Rosetta silent file (secondary structure, phi, psi, omega in degrees, C-alpha in Angstrom):
SEQUENCE: MKDNQNDLYETSDLGIAAYFIVKGQQLISAEKRPGRYSFTFLGKDECQKLAVGYVNTEFSHFDAALKNLKSLIK
SCORE:     score description
SCORE:     0.000 S_00000001
   1 L     0.000  -18.616  179.172  137.070  122.661   -7.752 S_00000001
   2 H   -52.727  -40.730 -179.636  137.479  125.970   -5.766 S_00000001
   3 H   -61.457  -25.547 -170.965  134.773  124.881   -3.336 S_00000001
   4 H   -98.697    0.856 -174.466  136.724  121.724   -2.563 S_00000001
   5 H   -52.529  -42.256 -179.697  140.192  123.295   -1.914 S_00000001
   6 H   -77.687  -10.023 -178.662  139.912  122.685    1.831 S_00000001
   7 H  -106.527   25.404 -176.498  138.783  119.161    1.311 S_00000001
   8 E  -104.694  147.416  178.427  141.843  117.969   -0.666 S_00000001
   9 E  -126.349  128.421  179.253  144.537  115.566    0.580 S_00000001
  10 E  -115.088  137.793  173.145  147.979  115.456   -1.231 S_00000001
  11 E  -139.019  150.410  170.850  150.510  112.673   -0.910 S_00000001
  12 L  -104.325    0.089  178.416  153.730  111.808   -2.701 S_00000001
  13 L   -81.995  113.851 -179.027  153.577  108.166   -1.501 S_00000001
  14 H   -61.952  -41.125  176.770  152.703  105.880   -4.329 S_00000001
  15 H   -61.479  -48.095  179.645  151.670  103.056   -1.998 S_00000001
  16 H   -64.503  -42.027  175.513  149.267  105.194   -0.046 S_00000001
  17 H   -56.541  -43.398  174.212  147.858  106.655   -3.227 S_00000001
  18 H   -64.337  -39.257  176.922  147.147  103.263   -4.581 S_00000001
  19 H   -61.039  -44.013  179.434  145.575  102.225   -1.308 S_00000001
  20 H   -63.995  -38.336  175.331  143.262  105.209   -1.416 S_00000001
  21 H   -61.371  -43.178  176.672  142.121  104.298   -4.915 S_00000001
  22 H   -61.438  -31.629 -178.990  141.413  100.724   -3.838 S_00000001
  23 L   -86.143    0.491  172.604  139.393  102.114   -0.958 S_00000001
  24 L    95.329    9.421  176.062  137.336  104.276   -3.306 S_00000001
  25 L   -71.121  145.637 -176.890  138.779  107.724   -2.793 S_00000001
  26 E   -87.363  117.327 -179.308  138.481  110.065   -5.723 S_00000001
  27 E   -74.611  120.410  178.227  141.789  110.954   -7.449 S_00000001
  28 E   -90.541  -45.576 -177.916  141.697  114.668   -8.476 S_00000001
  29 E  -151.318  156.276  173.855  145.183  114.961   -9.993 S_00000001
  30 E  -140.260  125.647 -178.047  148.411  113.041  -10.464 S_00000001
  31 E  -137.838  152.368  170.168  151.656  114.797  -11.352 S_00000001
  32 E  -106.197  117.969  177.529  155.360  114.072  -11.586 S_00000001
  33 E  -105.979  163.922  179.156  157.301  116.858  -10.038 S_00000001
  34 L   -50.718  112.088 -179.720  161.048  117.151   -9.872 S_00000001
  35 L    79.499    2.000  179.531  162.178  114.221   -7.673 S_00000001
  36 E  -162.971  171.433  169.497  158.781  113.053   -6.612 S_00000001
  37 E  -102.595  161.696  174.467  155.113  112.336   -7.473 S_00000001
  38 E  -140.011  126.993 -179.736  152.106  114.194   -6.278 S_00000001
  39 E  -125.628  131.497 -177.663  148.687  112.707   -5.961 S_00000001
  40 E  -121.810  130.921 -174.182  145.718  114.737   -4.821 S_00000001
  41 E  -120.199  150.138  169.856  142.466  113.204   -3.500 S_00000001
  42 E   -85.935  135.521  176.715  139.046  114.553   -2.548 S_00000001
  43 L   105.680   63.473 -174.383  137.975  113.872    1.013 S_00000001
  44 H   -55.670  -48.511 -178.165  140.733  115.132    3.309 S_00000001
  45 H   -61.529  -48.340  179.028  139.295  113.690    6.607 S_00000001
  46 H   -60.951  -42.260  177.421  138.664  110.269    5.130 S_00000001
  47 H   -63.113  -35.721  176.625  142.124  110.204    3.517 S_00000001
  48 H   -67.440  -38.769  179.715  143.710  111.066    6.788 S_00000001
  49 H   -69.198  -41.464  177.597  141.973  108.230    8.546 S_00000001
  50 H   -64.281  -37.613  177.151  142.897  105.850    5.731 S_00000001
  51 H   -60.842  -40.612  179.727  146.558  106.981    5.865 S_00000001
  52 H   -70.446  -42.962 -179.675  146.776  106.179    9.539 S_00000001
  53 H   -67.511  -26.970 -179.378  145.042  102.825    9.042 S_00000001
  54 H   -55.010  -37.532 -177.883  147.232  101.995    6.062 S_00000001
  55 L   -54.850  -32.138 -175.608  150.148  101.241    8.329 S_00000001
  56 L   -99.518   21.725 -176.022  148.363   98.206    9.792 S_00000001
  57 L  -109.649  164.196  170.635  147.318   96.717    6.411 S_00000001
  58 H   -69.106  -24.402  173.152  148.862   94.080    4.116 S_00000001
  59 H   -55.102  -45.340 -176.924  149.062   96.891    1.539 S_00000001
  60 H   -70.261  -36.255  178.404  151.808   98.628    3.518 S_00000001
  61 H   -67.963  -40.115  179.145  153.704   95.297    3.988 S_00000001
  62 H   -65.209  -44.478  176.445  153.521   94.724    0.212 S_00000001
  63 H   -56.967  -48.841 -179.309  154.712   98.301   -0.482 S_00000001
  64 H   -62.283  -38.227  175.627  157.642   97.871    1.895 S_00000001
  65 H   -61.436  -44.838  177.035  158.582   94.503    0.180 S_00000001
  66 H   -56.923  -48.379  179.415  158.568   96.335   -3.157 S_00000001
  67 H   -63.518  -39.037  177.574  160.824   99.053   -1.930 S_00000001
  68 H   -65.611  -37.904  179.290  163.232   96.514   -0.438 S_00000001
  69 H   -67.088  -41.299  178.902  163.368   94.603   -3.740 S_00000001
  70 H   -61.602  -35.392 -177.184  164.031   97.790   -5.725 S_00000001
  71 H   -72.637  -25.519  178.392  166.895   98.673   -3.331 S_00000001
  72 H   -69.581  -30.837 -176.020  168.473   95.239   -3.961 S_00000001
  73 L  -103.121    7.942  175.847  168.772   95.791   -7.703 S_00000001
  74 L   -75.286    0.000    0.000  170.002   99.431   -7.636 S_00000001
């Protein structure tokens, strides 16, 4: 994995991580850190493009609805 260190993309956003998986990006690691999650994917450039495009998808609307519902029951 040392050769790929510069080609990694990390996110703590569960919705974006799920979107990357649906789009075929390779998940390298998933961790729970204090107060947040961490997901690391191979293919930094492609992940950056997908992250920008994510905002205009139904996936982001679904993720926002989930977050709103969670906040209603806290």
